[in-house]
N, C-alpha and C positions, 0 to 999 in steps of 0.2 A: 216600664222603663228600667233599664239597667244603669245603675250609677255606682261606680266603685272607685274608691280612693286607694292608690298604691303608693306607699312611702318608702323611699330609700333612707333608712335611719342613719346610715353612715354619712350621708350628705345633707340630710334634712330637706330633701326634695320630694314633692308630692306630684304624682301623675294621676290621670283620671281615665277610666274606661266608661264610656257612655254609649248606650245603645237601645235599640228597639228590639226586644227579644222576639216579638211576634214576627217582625220582618227579618230577623236574623242578621241584622247589621249593627255595627258599632264604630265609633271613632275613639282614638286615643289622643289625649291632650298632654303635651309636654313629656313624651316618653324618654326614659333613660336609655343609655346605650345598651344595657342588658335588657333585651326585649322579651326574653323568655317568660317572665311573670305575666305580661299582658296577653301573650298567646295562650298561656295555660288558663288564665281567667276567662278569656273569650271562649275557649273550647268548653270549659265547664258550663258557661252560660248558653252555649249553643248559638253563638253569634260569630260573624266574620268581620274582621277589622277592615274597613274600606277607606279610611282616611286618617291622616295624622294632622292635628291642629297644633301649631306652635304659637304660644303667646308672644314669643320674641326669640331673638338669638341669645341663647343662654351663655353666661360668662363663667359659670362655676362648674359646669358638668357637661359632658358630651351628650348630645341627643341621639336617640335611636331612630330618628326619622329615615336616615340613610339605609339602615338595615331593613326597615319595613319596606322601603321602596325597592331595594335591590333583591331582597329575599322573598318578598310577598306581593310585589307589584302594587303597593299601596300609594295612593295619591297623598301628597304633602301640601299643606296650605299655611301661608304666613302673610303678614302685611307687606306691601311693596317696599316700605321704608327699610325693611330688613336687608334689601339689596343682595339677595342670595344668588349663588352661582349654580344652583341645581334646578331642575325642572319642577315647577310648582303651579298650583292653582291659587293665586292670591285672593285675599278678601279685603274689603274696605269697611270702614265704620258704617254700621247700620245694615250690613248684609245679613240675610237669613240663610243659614246653612242647614241642610236637612240630612238626617240619618233615619231611614225608615219613615215613620210618621212624626218623628221629633223635629222641632225647629230650634236651631241654635242661633241666638242673636249675637252679632259681633259689636263690641264696644271698644273703640280706639282710645287707649288710656296711656299716653306717653308720659315719661318721667323717669322710670327705671331705665328704659331705652326708648328712642324715638318711635320705634315700630310697635311698641307693646300694645297688646289688646287683651281684653277680658271677654268671657263668653257667658251668656245668660241662657239657661235652659231649664224649663220646668221648675222655676223657683230656686235653682242653684246658680250662684254666681261664681264662676271660676276666675279668681282674681290674679292668677299668675304671680308676678313679682311686683304688684302694685300695692293693694291693700292686703296686709298680712294680719295674723291674729296677734293683737297687742301693739302693733306699730305699722309703719309703712316701709316699703323696700328702699334700699339706698339709691341715690340718684347720680352717683359719680362713676359708673362703670362704662358709660358710652360718651358722655359729654361732661363739661365742667359742672361741678356739684351744684352751684347756684342755679344754672340754667335748667338742669334736670329737676331740681326741687321746685322751680316755678311751674314747670309742666305737670309735675306730680301733684301739686296742690290743686290745680284745676281738675285733674283726673279723679282725685279722691272726692272732691266736692260733687262731681257727677255721680259717683258710686253712692255717696251718702244720701242722695235723693231717692234711692230705691226704697221700696217698702221695708218696714222693720223686719218682717218675717222672712225676707230673702236670705237664703243660707249662703254664708261665705265659705268658700272652699279654696284655700290658698295654694300657691305653688311652692311655698316653703314653710317649714315648721321649725321649731327650736333646733339650734345647732347649725343653721345656715349662716354663711357670711354675707348673704344678700339682704340682711336686715338686722336691726338691733332691737333689743328689748322684746324679742318674740316670746309669745306664750308657748307652753308645752301643748296646748290644745290644738287639735288638728281641724276643727270645724267651729264655726260661730254663726252669728246672724248680723245683718246690717244694724238692727236695733241694739244688740249687745255691743258691737264695735263703736257705734255712735256714742254710747255711754262710757265705755272704758278705754277706748283706743286714743292715746294722746295725739296721734297724728290727725285723727278726725275731729278732736276737740279743739284744735287750734284753728280759729277762724280768720286770723290775719295773715296775709300772704308773707309779709316780711318776717313775722315771728315763725311761721312754718319753715321758711327758707333757712333761717338761722338754726332751727331745731334739726332739720333734715340734713343740712350741709355739714353739721358738726359731728356727723357719725364717726365714731372712733374705732369701729370694727376693722380689722386688717383686710386689705384688699385680697380677694381670692388669688392664689399664687400663680395660676395659669390662665389669667384672663385673656390675654391676646391670643395665645395658642388655641384655647377652647372656642373663642368666638370665631376665629378663622376656620377651624374645623367644622363648626356648626353652620357657618355661612357658605363654606366651600362645597365642592363636589361631594356627592353622597359618599359616606364612609362605610365600608363593608365591615363585617365581623373580623376580629383578629384570628390568626391561625392558632391551632391547638398549642398549649403551653408545653415546652419540651423539657425533659429532664437533662441536666448537664453534668458532666464529670467534674467540672471545676467552674467557678464563677467567671463571668465575663462582664467587664465594666464595674459599676458600683454595686455593692452588696447591701440589700435590704433584708434585715433579720426581722421576721414578723412573729417570732416566738414570744412567749410571755417575758416581761421585763426581768423577772427573777432568773429565768433560764438564760437569758442573754448575759446577765451579770455574772452568772456562775461559769460561763464559758462561751466565747464567741470568736469568730474569725477576725483576723486583723483588718481594720478599716470598716467593719460592719456598722451600719446605722440601724438602730432598733426602733421600729414603730410597731408595737404589738397588735396583732390581729384581734385580740380580745378587748381592745380599747375602743374609743369613739373616734369618729372623723379620721379614719385610717388613711383614706385617699388624700384628703386635704393636708393632713400632717406630713405625709410622705412628700407631697408636692412642695411643701414649704422647705424641706430639709434636703431634698435630693437635687442633683444637677439635672436639669431638664434636657440637656444635650448629650448625656451619656447613657449608654444602655444599662439596664437594671437586671440584676440576678436576685431572685427571691430565695432566702433561706427560710424554710418552713419545717414544721414537724411532720407534715404529711402532704401527699399530692393534693388532697382536697383543700387543705389550708392554703397551699400555694396558688391553686386556681382561684380561690376566694380573694386572696391578696391581689392577684393579677386583675380580677374584675374591678376591684376598687381603684387600682392605678389607671386602668383604661377609663374609668368613669370621670376622672379629672384630666384626661388628655395625655397621660403618660403612657404612650403606646409602645415605646421601645423596650419591651421586656424580653431579654434574651432567653430566659427559662428559669428553672428552679433547681436547687440542690437540697437534699435532705441530710446527707452526711458530709460533715466538714471537720477539718482540724479546728479545734476551738481553744487555742492556748491563751487568749486574752481574757482578763478578768476585770470586773468593776465591783468594788466593794460598797454596797449601799450603806447609808448612814441612818442610824436610828435616832429617835428624839433624845435619848439619854446622851448619846455621843455628840449630837449637835450642841447640846447645852455645854458640854465640856469643851468642845472646840471653840465655841464663842467666848466662853469664860477665859480661855487662854489666848484668844485672838490668833488661833492656829489655822484658820481657813478663811477664804473669801466666800461669803454666802451670796449666791446668785439667784435672785427671784426671777423666774422665767415665765410668769403669768403676763397677761396683757395689761396695758396701762390702767384701764378702768378698774380692773381687779386690784391692782397694787394700790391705787389711790384710796381704796377703802381701808387699807391697813397693811403695813409691812414691817418686817423685822428691822429695828433700828440698825443702821450701819450696813445693811445689805445693799447690793448693787442690783439694778434692774436691767435685764436684757431679755426680751421675749424669746422663748425657745426657738422660734423660727429664724432668729437673727444671730444666734450665738456664733455660728461659723465665721461671720464677718469680724468678730472680736477675738479670734483665735490668738493673734500675736500678743494682744494686751493681756489676755488671761494666762498665757504660758509664761508666767513670771516666777515659777518655782514654788509658789504657794498652792496648796490643794484648793480646788474649787468644789463647793457643795451646792448642788442645784436643788431648788425647792419650788413647788407650785401649790396648788390647792389640795390635790389628792395623791400626787406622786407620778401621775401618767406623763405629764409634759416634762417633769424633772428627769425622768428616765430617758426620754427622747433627747433632751438637751445634753445630758451627760454622755450618751452614746455618740452624739455628733462631735462633742469636744474630744472625747477619748479617741475617736477615729482620726482626729487632727493632732493627736499627740499631747493633749492637755490632760493633766492629772485632775480628773473630774469624778465626783462621787455623788449619786443622787439620793435624796430622801424619797424612797420608793413607797413607803407605807406611812403616809401622813402628809401634813402640809401646814400652811399658815394657821388655819383654825386650830389644829392640834397644838401648835406652839403657843397660841394664845390661851388655850384651855389649861395649859400647864402653869398659868399665872404670869406669863411674860407679856408685858404691854406691847402693843403695836403702835407705830407711828402712822397717822393718817395724813393724806395730802389735804391741805386746807386751801380752798379757793377764796379769793378775795371777794368780799361783798361790796355792794354799791354804797353802803353807808360808811 
């Protein structure tokens, strides 16, 4: 048996290549839009991919099922409740799908989405976006959160009845927006999850609904667009990326944050390629209806950036530029200067982390706006006072400062450091206190 997990670390999404090497056949479960890694893995294993199995209509990333169908004449299968607009061979709960001598059992597990299914094959449970390592998937991307949570509760109870030794192979790992509290582990077992996973340990329906529906993770930024693309007619590969003489539309600078700060084109937004979740961050801060030009240090980096944009449904990439006039500067703020600025009340400190992070502790007097929302507060922040953005490591602070600077706001990021570094210097943080029942 061939069983291989392939993870897109930028999105925290896992796909699977499963096959019978003796028969020379394989299936791919939940492929990403960039299908080349699966083709290369199949070639190395000496198998031919004959079917794509989708656990559901994905909301956070584009699927590669269209490319497999159009480029390699591969059959696509998904549950009928997905209501897809492409030709497929649907499956139902309890169906047995075959690849070579292998039998794949379909388990309908609604909750994350109504059509969601898991696949059980040779002791491996491919859980898609239902049971994840450390928690369960969010229930609010297709239906109202409480309705989704009620369905998810029943689905998880069904999975928890499987033998302890069954391996759990999830569709998402740490870094995904489709779940909260996810472990960095990429594989587990039913027995281990029954012991350690909070979502499986909650035995009461209403308690589970309250736990699941209270998810605080931000909604993936291109949900409607991506679901429509994944449900709609097959999507072919994008044309080769073109070198441009000058930018068209909005400019995405994917060079390192320090390079952007030292010099960038007017209006450029910086989401460094050397950071995490590049596609998702870009989708949060770019206009989805405007073409994108990538400013990169090399053609290879531009192509990598384009791949990450395509992965989240941002397909209108005009091309890339390597050489540009870069007259604009952003001066980063170090911890020593931040102390001086706060002592003199000479700047507004903007905490750009997510709410759950800020609740754990923040700089007294700082204002909270997640990096993905700062553009909406442009007029309020453009009040003559310099704005200092800060997060946990500097990555999101840099993105936020670039967005504000592109809007004409005097913004400076703490690029090398964050809230923990501030606390380690002996400065107390304020923590959000929740009211208890007593």
